C-alpha positions as CSV (number, residue, x, y, z in Angstrom):
1,M,-18.0,-2.6,38.2
2,M,-16.5,-0.5,35.1
3,A,-19.9,-1.1,33.4
4,F,-19.7,2.2,31.3
5,D,-16.0,3.1,32.0
6,K,-14.7,5.2,29.1
7,C,-17.4,5.1,26.6
8,P,-17.2,8.1,24.3
9,G,-20.4,9.7,23.2
10,I,-22.8,8.7,25.8
11,K,-24.8,11.8,27.2
12,Q,-27.4,10.1,29.3
13,I,-27.9,6.9,30.8
14,T,-30.9,5.2,32.5
15,V,-30.1,2.6,35.2
16,S,-33.1,0.1,35.1
17,A,-34.8,-0.5,38.4
18,S,-33.6,-4.1,38.1
19,V,-30.1,-3.0,38.8
20,V,-29.4,-3.2,42.5
21,E,-25.9,-2.4,42.8
22,V,-23.5,0.0,40.6
23,G,-19.9,-0.9,41.1
24,N,-16.5,1.0,41.4
25,Y,-15.8,3.5,38.4
26,A,-19.3,2.5,36.8
27,F,-19.4,5.6,34.7
28,R,-15.7,6.7,35.2
29,D,-14.2,8.9,32.1
30,N,-17.2,9.8,30.4
31,A,-16.7,13.6,29.6
32,E,-19.9,13.9,27.8
33,L,-22.0,12.3,30.1
34,E,-24.7,14.8,31.5
35,T,-27.7,12.9,32.7
36,V,-28.0,9.7,34.7
37,T,-31.2,8.3,35.9
38,F,-31.9,5.8,38.6
39,E,-34.9,4.0,38.3
40,G,-34.6,1.9,41.3
41,L,-35.6,3.0,44.7
42,E,-32.5,1.9,46.6
43,I,-29.3,1.0,44.7
44,E,-26.0,0.2,46.4
45,M,-23.1,1.9,45.2
46,D,-19.5,2.6,45.8
47,K,-19.2,5.1,48.6
48,E,-15.8,6.6,47.9
49,G,-17.3,8.6,45.0
50,W,-15.7,6.8,42.2
51,V,-18.8,6.1,40.6
52,F,-18.8,9.3,38.5
53,A,-15.0,10.0,38.5
54,G,-14.0,11.8,35.4
55,C,-17.5,12.9,34.3
56,P,-17.0,16.9,34.1
57,S,-20.1,17.4,32.2
58,L,-22.7,15.6,34.6
59,K,-25.5,18.0,35.6
60,T,-28.3,15.8,36.7
61,I,-28.5,12.6,38.5
62,N,-32.5,11.9,38.6
63,V,-33.7,9.9,41.4
64,P,-37.2,8.3,42.3
65,V,-39.5,10.9,44.3
66,K,-39.0,10.6,47.8
67,K,-35.6,8.7,47.5
68,L,-33.3,12.0,47.6
69,A,-32.3,11.4,51.1
70,Y,-31.3,7.7,50.4
71,Y,-29.1,8.7,47.2
72,K,-27.4,11.1,49.1
73,K,-26.2,8.8,51.2
74,H,-24.9,6.9,48.5
75,V,-23.1,9.3,46.4
76,D,-20.2,11.7,46.9
77,K,-21.0,14.8,48.7
78,E,-19.7,17.0,45.8
79,L,-22.6,15.5,43.7
80,H,-25.5,16.4,46.3
81,G,-26.2,19.5,44.0
82,L,-26.7,17.4,41.2
83,L,-29.4,15.1,42.5
84,A,-33.0,15.9,41.3
85,E,-36.3,14.1,42.3
86,S,-37.8,12.8,39.0
87,K,-41.5,12.1,38.7
88,Q,-40.7,10.3,35.7
89,V,-38.7,7.4,37.1
90,K,-40.6,4.5,37.8
91,K,-41.3,3.2,41.3
92,G,-40.3,-0.5,40.6
């Protein structure tokens, strides 16, 4: 919860496959954040949409190949257009 809340200057973040849950406001109020990459196949996250609140520059949320549908269920509907399958994402 609030792991990267209000961390100025961050443009990209990779969430390791060892992370199994992303709490409320994890990336909130990061105006420069553009890219988030999730390496884990299935990560639980706040379904209320607060994980990326206040991230106006967010352009891409990379997820593992064949896991797009799973992540669509776990991020706010307004962010579905930012989801992209990434072949560079580890399968672990």
